[in-house]
C-alpha positions as CSV (number, residue, x, y, z in Angstrom):
1,M,-3.3,-8.3,20.8
2,L,-6.9,-9.6,20.3
3,R,-8.2,-6.5,22.1
4,E,-6.2,-4.1,20.0
5,A,-7.2,-5.9,16.8
6,S,-10.9,-5.8,17.8
7,L,-10.6,-2.1,18.6
8,S,-8.9,-1.4,15.2
9,A,-11.6,-3.4,13.4
10,I,-14.4,-1.5,15.1
11,I,-12.8,1.9,14.4
12,G,-12.1,0.9,10.8
13,L,-15.7,-0.1,10.3
14,I,-17.0,3.1,11.8
15,L,-14.8,5.2,9.6
16,M,-15.8,3.1,6.5
17,L,-19.5,3.8,7.2
18,V,-19.1,7.5,8.1
19,A,-16.7,8.4,5.2
20,P,-19.4,8.5,2.5
21,F,-21.4,11.0,4.5
22,V,-18.3,13.3,5.0
23,F,-17.1,13.0,1.3
24,D,-19.8,13.6,-1.2
25,D,-17.7,12.3,-4.1
26,I,-17.9,8.5,-3.7
27,Y,-15.9,8.0,-6.9
28,T,-12.9,9.9,-5.5
29,L,-13.3,8.3,-2.1
30,T,-13.0,4.8,-3.6
31,V,-9.7,5.5,-5.4
32,L,-8.3,7.0,-2.2
33,V,-9.1,3.7,-0.4
34,I,-7.2,1.9,-3.3
35,Y,-4.3,4.3,-2.9
36,G,-4.3,3.5,0.8
37,L,-3.9,-0.2,0.1
38,L,-1.1,0.5,-2.4
39,A,0.7,2.6,0.2
40,L,0.2,-0.1,2.8
41,S,1.9,-2.6,0.6
42,L,5.1,-0.5,0.5
43,G,4.8,0.5,4.2
44,F,4.9,-3.1,5.2
45,I,8.1,-4.1,3.3
46,W,9.9,-0.8,3.9
47,G,8.8,0.1,7.4
48,F,9.0,-3.3,8.9
49,G,11.4,-5.2,6.5
50,G,13.8,-2.4,5.7
51,I,13.3,-3.0,2.0
52,L,13.1,0.2,0.0
53,C,11.4,-0.7,-3.2
54,F,10.8,1.6,-6.1
55,G,8.8,-1.1,-7.9
56,Q,5.4,-1.0,-6.2
57,A,4.0,0.6,-9.3
58,A,5.2,-2.5,-11.3
59,F,3.2,-4.8,-9.1
60,F,0.3,-2.3,-9.1
61,G,0.2,-2.3,-12.9
62,L,0.7,-6.0,-13.2
63,G,-2.3,-6.6,-11.0
64,A,-4.4,-4.3,-13.1
65,Y,-3.3,-5.7,-16.5
66,A,-3.6,-9.3,-15.2
67,F,-7.2,-8.7,-14.2
68,A,-8.1,-7.0,-17.5
69,I,-6.5,-9.8,-19.6
70,A,-7.9,-12.6,-17.5
71,S,-11.4,-11.0,-17.5
72,I,-11.4,-10.8,-21.3
73,N,-10.2,-14.4,-21.8
74,F,-12.1,-16.2,-19.1
75,A,-15.3,-14.0,-18.9
76,E,-15.2,-14.7,-15.1
77,P,-14.3,-11.6,-13.1
78,W,-13.8,-13.3,-9.8
79,A,-11.4,-15.9,-11.4
80,A,-9.6,-12.9,-13.0
81,A,-9.3,-11.3,-9.6
82,L,-7.6,-14.4,-8.2
83,I,-5.2,-14.4,-11.2
84,A,-4.5,-10.6,-10.6
85,L,-3.2,-11.6,-7.1
86,I,-1.1,-14.5,-8.2
87,V,0.7,-12.8,-11.1
88,P,2.3,-9.9,-9.2
89,A,2.9,-12.1,-6.2
90,L,4.9,-14.6,-8.3
91,F,6.7,-11.8,-10.1
92,A,7.6,-10.2,-6.8
93,A,8.8,-13.5,-5.4
94,A,11.0,-14.2,-8.5
95,L,12.4,-10.6,-8.4
96,G,13.0,-10.8,-4.7
97,A,14.7,-14.1,-4.8
98,M,17.1,-12.7,-7.5
99,L,17.8,-9.6,-5.4
100,F,18.1,-11.1,-1.9
101,Y,19.9,-14.4,-2.8
102,G,22.2,-12.3,-5.0
103,R,22.9,-10.3,-1.9
104,L,22.4,-6.9,-3.5
105,S,22.9,-3.9,-1.3
106,D,19.9,-1.5,-0.5
107,V,21.0,1.0,-3.1
108,Y,21.3,-1.5,-5.9
109,L,18.0,-3.1,-4.8
110,A,16.2,0.2,-5.1
111,V,17.8,0.8,-8.6
112,V,16.9,-2.7,-9.9
113,T,13.2,-2.4,-8.8
114,L,13.0,1.1,-10.4
115,V,14.5,-0.3,-13.7
116,A,12.0,-3.2,-13.6
117,T,9.2,-0.7,-13.4
118,L,10.6,1.5,-16.2
119,I,11.1,-1.6,-18.4
120,L,7.4,-2.6,-18.0
121,F,6.4,1.0,-18.7
122,K,8.4,1.1,-21.9
123,F,7.2,-2.3,-23.0
124,M,3.5,-1.7,-22.4
125,N,3.8,1.6,-24.4
126,S,5.2,-0.3,-27.4
127,T,2.5,-3.0,-27.6
128,A,0.2,-1.2,-30.1
129,G,-0.8,-3.5,-32.9
130,S,-2.6,-6.8,-33.4
131,A,0.7,-8.8,-32.8
132,Y,0.7,-7.9,-29.2
133,K,-2.2,-9.8,-27.6
134,I,-2.6,-12.5,-25.0
135,G,-5.5,-14.8,-26.0
136,N,-8.4,-12.5,-27.0
137,A,-7.0,-9.5,-25.1
138,R,-5.0,-6.9,-27.1
139,L,-2.5,-5.0,-25.0
140,G,-3.3,-1.8,-26.9
141,G,0.0,0.1,-26.4
142,Y,-0.3,3.5,-24.9
143,N,-4.1,3.3,-25.3
144,G,-4.3,0.5,-22.9
145,I,-7.1,-2.1,-22.5
146,P,-10.7,-0.9,-22.1
147,G,-14.0,-2.7,-22.2
148,F,-13.4,-5.7,-19.9
149,D,-15.9,-7.2,-17.4
150,T,-15.6,-5.9,-13.9
151,L,-16.4,-7.6,-10.6
152,T,-20.1,-8.5,-9.9
153,L,-21.9,-9.2,-6.7
154,P,-21.2,-12.8,-5.7
155,W,-24.9,-13.6,-5.1
156,D,-26.1,-11.7,-8.2
157,R,-23.9,-11.9,-11.3
158,S,-26.0,-9.3,-13.1
159,E,-25.2,-6.6,-10.7
160,Y,-21.7,-5.0,-11.0
161,L,-19.7,-3.5,-8.2
162,I,-20.0,0.2,-8.9
163,D,-20.2,3.4,-6.9
164,E,-21.1,2.6,-3.2
165,S,-20.9,-1.1,-3.5
166,L,-17.4,-0.9,-5.0
167,Y,-16.4,1.6,-2.3
168,Y,-17.5,-0.7,0.5
169,F,-15.8,-3.7,-1.1
170,C,-12.5,-1.8,-1.4
171,A,-12.8,-0.5,2.1
172,L,-13.3,-4.0,3.5
173,I,-10.3,-5.2,1.5
174,L,-8.2,-2.4,3.0
175,L,-9.4,-3.2,6.5
176,A,-8.8,-6.9,6.1
177,A,-5.3,-6.2,4.7
178,F,-4.5,-3.9,7.6
179,L,-5.7,-6.4,10.3
180,G,-3.9,-9.3,8.5
181,L,-0.6,-7.4,8.4
182,R,-1.1,-6.4,12.1
183,W,-1.5,-10.1,13.0
184,L,1.4,-11.1,10.8
185,L,3.7,-8.7,12.5
186,T,2.9,-10.1,16.0
187,A,3.5,-13.7,14.7
188,P,7.0,-15.2,14.7
189,F,7.4,-14.3,11.0
190,G,6.8,-10.7,11.6
191,R,9.0,-10.5,14.6
192,I,11.9,-12.1,12.7
193,L,11.3,-9.7,9.8
194,V,11.6,-6.7,12.2
195,G,14.7,-8.2,13.7
196,I,16.2,-8.5,10.2
197,R,15.4,-4.8,9.7
198,E,17.2,-3.9,12.9
199,N,20.3,-6.1,12.4
200,E,20.4,-8.5,9.4
201,L,23.8,-10.0,10.2
202,R,22.7,-10.9,13.8
203,A,19.5,-12.5,12.6
204,E,21.5,-14.6,10.1
205,L,24.0,-15.6,12.8
206,V,21.2,-16.7,15.0
207,G,20.2,-19.2,12.3
208,Y,17.3,-17.6,10.4
209,D,17.2,-17.8,6.6
210,V,17.2,-14.0,6.1
211,R,17.0,-14.2,2.3
212,L,13.9,-16.5,2.3
213,I,12.1,-14.3,4.9
214,K,12.8,-11.1,2.9
215,T,11.7,-12.8,-0.3
216,L,8.4,-13.9,1.3
217,A,7.8,-10.4,2.7
218,F,8.5,-8.9,-0.7
219,A,6.0,-11.3,-2.3
220,I,3.4,-10.3,0.2
221,G,4.0,-6.7,-0.6
222,G,3.8,-7.4,-4.3
223,M,0.5,-9.3,-3.8
224,L,-1.1,-6.4,-1.9
225,A,0.1,-3.9,-4.5
226,G,-1.4,-6.2,-7.2
227,M,-4.6,-6.3,-5.3
228,A,-4.7,-2.5,-5.3
229,G,-4.1,-2.6,-9.1
230,M,-7.0,-5.1,-9.5
231,L,-9.3,-2.8,-7.6
232,F,-8.1,0.2,-9.6
233,A,-8.9,-1.6,-12.8
234,N,-12.5,-2.2,-11.6
235,W,-12.7,1.5,-10.6
236,A,-11.3,3.0,-13.8
237,E,-12.6,0.3,-16.1
238,I,-9.5,0.8,-18.2
239,V,-5.8,0.0,-17.7
240,T,-3.0,2.0,-19.4
241,P,0.9,2.0,-19.2
242,N,0.7,5.0,-17.0
243,L,0.2,2.6,-14.1
244,F,3.9,1.7,-14.4
245,S,5.0,5.3,-14.7
246,L,7.9,6.8,-12.7
247,S,5.5,9.4,-11.2
248,Q,3.3,6.6,-9.8
249,S,6.3,5.0,-8.1
250,A,7.5,8.3,-6.7
251,E,4.0,9.1,-5.3
252,V,3.8,5.9,-3.4
253,I,7.1,6.6,-1.7
254,I,6.0,10.1,-0.8
255,W,2.8,8.8,0.7
256,V,4.7,6.5,3.0
257,I,7.3,9.0,4.0
258,V,4.7,11.7,4.9
259,G,2.4,9.3,6.7
260,G,5.1,7.5,8.5
261,A,6.9,4.3,7.4
262,G,7.2,3.0,10.9
263,S,3.5,2.1,11.2
264,L,0.8,0.4,9.3
265,L,-1.6,3.3,9.7
266,G,0.8,6.0,8.5
267,P,1.0,5.0,4.8
268,I,-2.8,4.9,4.6
269,V,-3.1,8.3,6.2
270,G,-0.4,9.7,3.8
271,A,-2.2,8.2,0.8
272,F,-5.5,9.6,1.8
273,A,-4.2,13.1,2.6
274,L,-1.9,13.5,-0.4
275,G,-4.3,11.7,-2.7
276,A,-7.1,14.1,-1.8
277,L,-4.7,17.0,-2.3
278,K,-3.7,15.7,-5.7
279,F,-7.4,15.5,-6.8
280,F,-8.0,19.0,-5.4
281,L,-4.9,20.4,-7.3
282,G,-6.0,18.6,-10.4
283,Q,-8.9,21.1,-10.6
284,Q,-6.6,24.0,-11.1
285,T,-3.7,24.9,-13.4
286,L,-1.9,27.5,-11.3
287,V,0.4,25.1,-9.4
288,D,1.9,21.8,-10.7
289,N,1.0,18.7,-8.7
290,L,4.5,17.3,-8.6
291,F,5.9,20.6,-7.3
292,V,3.5,20.5,-4.4
293,L,4.1,16.9,-3.6
294,G,7.9,17.4,-3.8
295,S,7.7,20.4,-1.5
296,L,5.6,18.4,1.0
297,L,8.2,15.7,0.9
298,V,11.0,18.1,1.8
299,L,9.0,19.7,4.6
300,A,8.1,16.3,6.0
301,V,11.7,15.1,6.0
302,L,12.8,18.3,7.7
303,F,10.1,18.8,10.3
304,L,8.4,15.4,10.6
305,P,11.2,12.8,9.9
306,R,9.1,10.0,11.5
307,G,5.9,10.9,9.6
308,I,2.6,12.2,10.7
309,V,1.2,9.2,12.5
310,P,4.3,8.2,14.5
311,T,4.9,11.8,15.5
312,I,1.3,12.1,16.8
313,A,1.7,8.8,18.6
314,L,4.9,10.0,20.3
315,L,3.2,13.2,21.4
316,F,0.3,11.3,22.9
317,K,2.7,8.9,24.7
318,G,4.7,11.9,26.1
319,R,1.5,13.5,27.3
320,R,0.4,10.3,29.0
321,K,3.7,9.9,30.7
322,G,3.5,13.5,31.9
323,I,0.0,12.9,33.3
324,R,1.2,9.7,35.1
325,K,4.2,11.5,36.6
326,K,2.0,14.3,37.9
327,G,-0.4,11.7,39.4
328,A,2.6,9.9,41.0
329,R,3.9,13.1,42.5
330,R,0.5,14.0,44.0
331,T,0.2,10.5,45.5
332,S,3.6,10.7,47.0
333,R,2.8,14.2,48.5
334,R,-0.4,12.9,50.0
335,R,1.5,10.0,51.6
336,V,4.1,12.3,53.1
337,R,1.3,14.5,54.5
338,H,-0.4,11.5,56.1
339,A,2.9,10.3,57.5
340,R,3.4,13.7,59.2
């Protein structure tokens, strides 16, 4: 476990350092890293907890809005960043407790999380006017909240995290989240969570509090999505109700399906690949983005049901087994010859 984690950390650091030299547009590369963290949050609760959530956009938007509002009111971006993690985590914990302790089925759970996202989207769009404000921060309706302080360097409060410094900060956060979830899945909590995904009734009969474990996992996923929202607010320097949109929720699910829900790396790869494709398609008007993403989802479900990363991993495992079998056959033949 320690060896694999060290190898993952080394590979992640190398990719993080090399990426800016491969992609000239550091601005786009930064948001792709943020999308990777958002996809990772859903990949964790869905791929390893069996919880299909259509509400990651809700936690994403809450994290962004919480940061903007706290930054305006407290004038301390790092304290605002902490609040931006706590708010979506608490919201996810409360929503998850209602869903899991209410014993809602998977279909109803997906519908309720989708409805929660749509409610936040509609509410934020209707908050135009001076009456809708929290402290000194006006919610702004469909115009959103611009003009808030973003994160600064911890050792130099006069220098803001922008361009390359923001990219490296986001990349380190993504790497830390990946390694943290990897460790968590090897801990007893993670093993129980996977066991619940495989057979919830059996895990409950063994004596585990299934509802509590799923609620905690849901809260962790919400916190990671909120963290991605907080980073997005620093990247865009404005937050709008579009963060809660239905298209945002659908895109996250497509990223995870295409990349592979059964691994932690898969959602990140899916977010990077489809996010880059989205920005490329945004430069033309011939083909609609949603049409292309929908087509890719259909193709992935038909031809790569496991996703890109799990399929490639299976191919490599099959190839290794084939090489081992050939080596074993050659060894047995040599032994037979020597015996003769």
